C-alpha positions in Angstrom: 23.3 -37.5 -36.4 20.4 -35.1 -36.7 18.2 -37.4 -34.6 20.8 -37.6 -31.9 21.2 -33.9 -31.8 17.5 -33.4 -31.5 17.3 -36.0 -28.8 20.1 -34.3 -26.9 18.1 -31.0 -26.9 14.9 -32.5 -25.5 14.5 -33.5 -21.9 11.3 -34.7 -20.3 9.4 -34.0 -23.6 10.4 -30.3 -23.6 13.2 -28.5 -25.3 16.0 -28.1 -22.8 16.9 -24.6 -21.5 20.5 -25.2 -22.6 19.6 -26.2 -26.2 21.0 -22.9 -27.2 22.5 -19.9 -25.4 19.7 -17.7 -26.7 16.9 -20.0 -25.3 18.7 -20.3 -22.0 18.9 -16.5 -21.7 15.3 -15.9 -22.7 14.0 -18.5 -20.2 16.2 -17.1 -17.5 14.8 -13.6 -18.2 11.2 -15.0 -18.1 11.8 -16.7 -14.8 13.2 -13.5 -13.3 10.1 -11.5 -14.5 7.8 -14.2 -13.0 9.6 -13.8 -9.7 9.1 -10.0 -9.8 5.4 -10.4 -10.7 4.9 -12.8 -7.8 6.7 -10.4 -5.4 4.5 -7.6 -6.6 1.4 -9.7 -6.2 2.5 -10.6 -2.6 2.9 -6.9 -1.8 -0.5 -6.1 -3.1 -2.0 -8.8 -0.8 -0.6 -6.8 2.1 -2.0 -3.6 0.8 -5.5 -5.0 0.2 -5.7 -7.6 2.9 -8.9 -6.2 4.4 -10.9 -6.8 1.2 -9.5 -10.2 0.2 -11.1 -13.5 1.0 -7.6 -15.2 1.3 -4.2 -13.7 2.3 -2.4 -14.9 -0.8 -2.4 -14.3 -4.6 -3.4 -17.1 -7.0 -3.1 -18.0 -10.6 -6.3 -18.2 -12.6 -6.3 -18.8 -16.4 -2.5 -18.3 -16.3 -2.8 -14.8 -14.7 -1.9 -13.6 -11.3 -5.0 -12.7 -9.4 -6.2 -11.4 -6.0 -9.2 -13.2 -4.4 -11.4 -10.1 -3.7 -14.7 -10.1 -1.8 -17.5 -9.4 -4.3 -18.6 -6.2 -2.6 -15.1 -4.7 -2.9 -14.5 -5.6 -6.6 -14.4 -2.0 -7.7 -11.7 -1.0 -5.2 -8.9 -2.8 -7.1 -8.2 -1.4 -10.6 -7.8 -4.3 -13.0 -9.5 -7.1 -14.9 -12.0 -9.6 -13.6 -10.5 -13.0 -14.5 -12.9 -15.4 -12.8 -15.5 -15.8 -10.0 -15.8 -18.4 -7.4 -18.5 -21.1 -7.8 -20.5 -19.4 -5.0 -20.0 -15.9 -6.5 -18.7 -14.4 -3.3 -15.1 -14.1 -4.5 -13.9 -12.3 -7.6 -10.5 -13.0 -9.0 -9.0 -9.7 -10.1 -5.8 -9.3 -12.0 -4.5 -5.9 -10.8 -3.7 -3.4 -13.4 -0.3 -2.9 -11.8 0.6 -6.6 -12.5 -0.6 -6.4 -16.1 2.1 -3.9 -17.0 
C-alpha cells in the first residue's frame, strides 16, 4: 500500500505537484514569482537596449541575466555571472532582479 501511494505521487521521475496541497501551493507560488522575474527582466531589456548585445534576457547558471557589451558592464548594477567565450559579452544579473 505504501509503495502504491508513493508511485501515485511520482510522475515522470518527479514528485507530482498535486502530491499534497502544500506542495501544489508552493510550486504555484514559485511559478508566479518566476513569471514576475521574467517580466522584470524583459522590461530591463527595453531600458538597457542600447548597451546589450542581444535584445532578450537569458538564463546563466540558473540566474536571469542581461547580455551586456563588455565596455558598458559598469552601467548596470548587479553581479557578473558569466562572460562569452570571446569576452565581448558580460552576463549580468541586475540587482533589481536579485531582490
